[in-house]
C-alpha positions in Angstrom: -151.8 -110.9 -20.5 -150.0 -109.2 -23.4 -152.5 -109.9 -26.3 -150.0 -108.7 -28.6 -148.0 -111.8 -28.3 -151.0 -114.1 -28.0 -151.8 -112.2 -31.6 -148.1 -112.9 -32.8 -148.5 -116.6 -31.5 -152.0 -117.1 -33.2 -151.0 -115.6 -36.6 -148.1 -118.0 -36.5 -150.0 -121.0 -36.1 -152.5 -120.1 -38.6 -149.9 -119.4 -41.2 -148.7 -123.0 -40.2 -152.1 -124.4 -40.6 -153.0 -122.8 -44.1 -149.4 -122.7 -45.4 -149.4 -126.6 -45.8 -151.9 -128.9 -47.1 -152.7 -130.2 -43.7 -155.5 -127.6 -43.0 -156.9 -128.6 -46.3 -157.0 -132.1 -45.9 -158.5 -131.8 -42.6 -161.2 -129.4 -43.8 -162.1 -131.6 -46.8 -162.3 -134.8 -44.7 -164.8 -132.4 -42.2 -166.9 -131.2 -45.0 -167.1 -134.8 -46.3 -168.4 -136.5 -43.2 -170.5 -133.8 -42.4 -172.1 -133.5 -45.9 -172.8 -137.1 -46.2 -174.6 -137.2 -43.0 -176.6 -134.1 -44.0 -177.3 -135.8 -47.7 -178.4 -138.8 -45.7 -180.8 -136.8 -43.8 -181.9 -134.8 -46.6 -182.8 -137.5 -49.5 -183.3 -140.5 -47.4 -185.4 -138.9 -44.9 -186.8 -136.6 -47.2 -186.9 -133.7 -44.2 -185.5 -130.3 -44.3 -183.4 -130.2 -40.9 -180.3 -129.9 -39.4 -180.8 -132.7 -36.9 -178.6 -135.5 -38.2 -175.7 -132.8 -38.5 -176.1 -131.8 -34.8 -176.3 -135.6 -33.9 -173.4 -136.7 -35.3 -171.0 -133.6 -34.9 -170.6 -133.7 -31.2 -169.1 -137.6 -31.6 -167.0 -136.5 -34.6 -165.4 -133.6 -32.9 -164.0 -135.9 -30.4 -161.6 -137.3 -33.0 -161.4 -133.9 -35.3 -160.2 -131.5 -32.4 -157.5 -134.0 -31.1 -156.1 -134.6 -34.7 -156.2 -130.9 -35.3 -154.6 -129.8 -31.9 -152.2 -132.9 -31.1 -149.0 -131.0 -32.9 -149.6 -127.6 -31.3 -147.1 -128.0 -28.2 -145.9 -131.5 -28.8 -144.0 -130.7 -32.1 -142.4 -127.7 -30.7 -141.4 -129.8 -27.7 -139.9 -132.4 -30.0 -138.1 -130.0 -32.0 -136.8 -128.2 -29.2 -138.2 -124.7 -30.4 -140.3 -124.8 -27.0 -137.3 -124.5 -25.1 -136.4 -121.2 -27.1 -139.9 -119.8 -26.9 -140.1 -120.0 -23.0 -137.0 -118.5 -22.7 -138.5 -115.2 -23.9 -140.4 -112.8 -22.0 -144.0 -114.9 -23.0 -146.0 -116.3 -20.2 -146.8 -119.8 -20.6 -150.9 -119.0 -20.7 -150.2 -116.6 -23.8 -148.6 -119.3 -25.6 -151.2 -121.8 -25.3 -153.9 -119.4 -25.8 -152.6 -118.2 -28.9 -152.1 -121.9 -30.3 -155.7 -122.6 -28.9 -157.1 -120.0 -30.7 -155.5 -120.9 -34.1 -157.2 -124.3 -33.7 -160.4 -122.8 -33.0 -160.5 -120.4 -36.1 -159.5 -123.6 -38.3 -162.5 -125.4 -36.9 -164.7 -122.4 -37.1 -163.8 -122.1 -40.9 -164.9 -125.9 -41.5 -168.2 -125.2 -39.4 -168.9 -121.9 -41.5 -168.5 -124.0 -44.6 -171.7 -125.9 -43.6 -173.7 -123.0 -43.5 -174.4 -124.6 -47.2 -176.5 -126.9 -45.8 -178.6 -124.4 -43.7 -179.2 -122.4 -46.9 -180.3 -125.7 -48.9 -182.6 -126.3 -46.3 -184.1 -122.9 -46.3 -184.6 -123.2 -49.8 -186.4 -126.6 -49.8 -188.7 -125.8 -46.8 -189.5 -123.6 -43.8 -187.3 -125.1 -40.8 -187.2 -123.2 -37.6 -184.3 -120.4 -37.4 -183.9 -120.7 -33.4 -183.0 -124.0 -33.0 -180.5 -124.1 -36.1 -178.8 -120.7 -34.8 -178.5 -122.0 -31.3 -177.1 -125.2 -32.6 -174.5 -123.5 -34.0 -173.6 -121.5 -31.1 -173.5 -124.8 -29.2 -170.9 -126.4 -31.9 -168.7 -123.4 -31.5 -168.5 -123.9 -27.7 -168.2 -127.6 -28.1 -165.6 -127.3 -30.6 -163.8 -124.8 -28.8 -163.9 -127.1 -25.8 -162.6 -130.0 -27.6 -159.5 -127.9 -28.8 -158.8 -126.6 -25.4 -158.6 -130.3 -24.3 -156.4 -131.2 -27.1 -154.0 -128.5 -26.2 -153.7 -130.1 -23.0 -153.3 -133.3 -24.3 -150.4 -131.9 -26.6 -148.8 -130.0 -23.6 -148.4 -133.4 -21.8 -146.4 -135.2 -24.3 -143.7 -134.4 -27.1 -145.2 -137.4 -29.2 -148.2 -136.2 -31.2 -149.6 -139.9 -31.3 -149.7 -140.0 -27.8 -151.1 -136.2 -27.4 -153.9 -137.7 -29.6 -154.6 -140.6 -27.5 -154.8 -138.7 -24.4 -156.8 -135.9 -25.8 -159.2 -138.3 -27.5 -159.8 -140.4 -24.4 -160.5 -137.3 -22.1 -162.7 -136.0 -24.6 -164.6 -139.2 -25.2 -165.3 -139.7 -21.6 -166.8 -136.2 -21.4 -168.7 -136.8 -24.5 -170.1 -140.6 -23.2 -171.2 -139.3 -19.7 -174.5 -138.2 -21.2 -175.3 -142.0 -21.5 -174.8 -142.7 -17.7 -178.6 -142.8 -16.8 -178.8 -146.0 -18.5 -176.6 -147.6 -15.8 -176.7 -145.3 -12.5 -179.4 -144.5 -10.4 -181.6 -141.3 -11.1 -179.7 -138.6 -8.6 -176.1 -139.8 -9.7 -177.0 -139.9 -13.3 -178.2 -136.4 -13.4 -175.1 -135.1 -11.4 -172.6 -137.2 -13.9 -174.8 -135.9 -16.9 -174.3 -132.5 -15.8 -170.5 -132.9 -16.6 -171.0 -134.1 -20.1 -170.2 -132.0 -22.8 -172.6 -133.5 -25.0 -175.6 -133.1 -22.7 -174.9 -129.3 -22.5 -174.9 -129.1 -26.3 -178.1 -130.9 -26.5 -179.6 -128.3 -24.3 -178.5 -125.9 -26.6 -179.6 -127.4 -29.8 -183.0 -127.5 -28.6 -182.9 -123.7 -29.2 -182.4 -122.1 -25.6 -179.2 -120.8 -25.0 -179.1 -121.2 -21.4 -176.2 -119.3 -19.5 -175.4 -122.1 -17.5 -174.6 -124.2 -20.5 -172.2 -121.3 -21.7 -170.6 -121.1 -18.5 -170.0 -124.5 -18.3 -168.1 -124.5 -21.6 -166.4 -121.6 -21.1 -165.1 -122.8 -17.6 -164.2 -126.0 -19.1 -162.0 -124.0 -22.0 -160.2 -122.0 -19.4 -159.4 -125.0 -17.0 -158.1 -126.8 -19.8 -155.5 -124.1 -21.2 -154.7 -123.4 -17.4 -153.7 -127.0 -17.0 -151.8 -127.0 -20.3 -149.7 -123.9 -19.3 -149.0 -125.4 -16.0 -147.9 -129.0 -18.0 -145.7 -126.6 -20.3 -143.6 -125.7 -17.3 -143.0 -129.1 -16.4 -139.8 -130.8 -17.7 -141.1 -134.3 -17.3 -143.9 -135.3 -19.8 -145.3 -138.5 -21.3 
């Protein structure tokens, strides 16, 4: 693994994001939606906590992550620059990792901006710090996972719309598996729930950062990026 190459690709993609209005539009929409749900919780329920935000973000990310990551590989394939890139002494996984890091940092910037909500609730009450801290760790892991799935979707097609749809569908399946207990018998439901990204986030958001949850997210990120790197090497795509 050549980290200097990963860093170069990361900086290039980050410059592409913030060198155009796209990053600012995406971040603005992200903050407007999260701010609305936070305000709803704070003023309507008159309660100082982050629960409403932590409830909505896992499902908002199912749309947000594919929207951010759909262009990462698909755009280069369509423009022909990917063929030039892969002829250079660069590994496919290094390309994928650099692009994923750029998308993840963009998301992390948006998430960091929501710290103002935390400051607000601490100025109005005395919420427990542990669940809030754990919730943000969970959101970073969850967002990183969906970004990796987004990179995978982008590697499967040169069409950004198709890349978005594929990423959205995969992410949505992982998200809604948590509801399997409603329609399946207990033993099978527990197994399927464990595969759900939402299930592991809910576990972390309770205030306990379990190693099993962290390993689950890191494994899903790694395998998604690994599959994306393999897909890049294929000439046929959607």
